[in-house]
C-alpha positions, 0 to 999 in steps of 0.5 A: 793544922785546922784542918781545913782543904787547904791546910791539907793540899798543902802536906808534902806527902799524899794517899791514892785518896787524897792524890786523886782529890788533888789531882783530879784524877781517879784512883784507878786511872792513877793506879794504871799510871803507877803500874806503867811507871808512868807515876811514882809514887813510894811504897811503906809495906803495902802504903801507896803514897804520893810526893806532892812535888811528883805529883803537879810535875806529873801533871803539867806533862800530861797538861792538854792545852784547850783550844 
């Protein structure tokens, strides 16, 4: 992996910070959604990770039509 931004965004799982960058949603807002059960995540010990496919589906379900 060359380490450029495009490569990092192609990974399957994201940390909290990476998921925030990927979605454009602040980490604190993601935490709120996760605590309410509106955003699925996986816990490995104390670490929270997000599945890329789940994030894409979550963004699509929360998209607003401008106009």
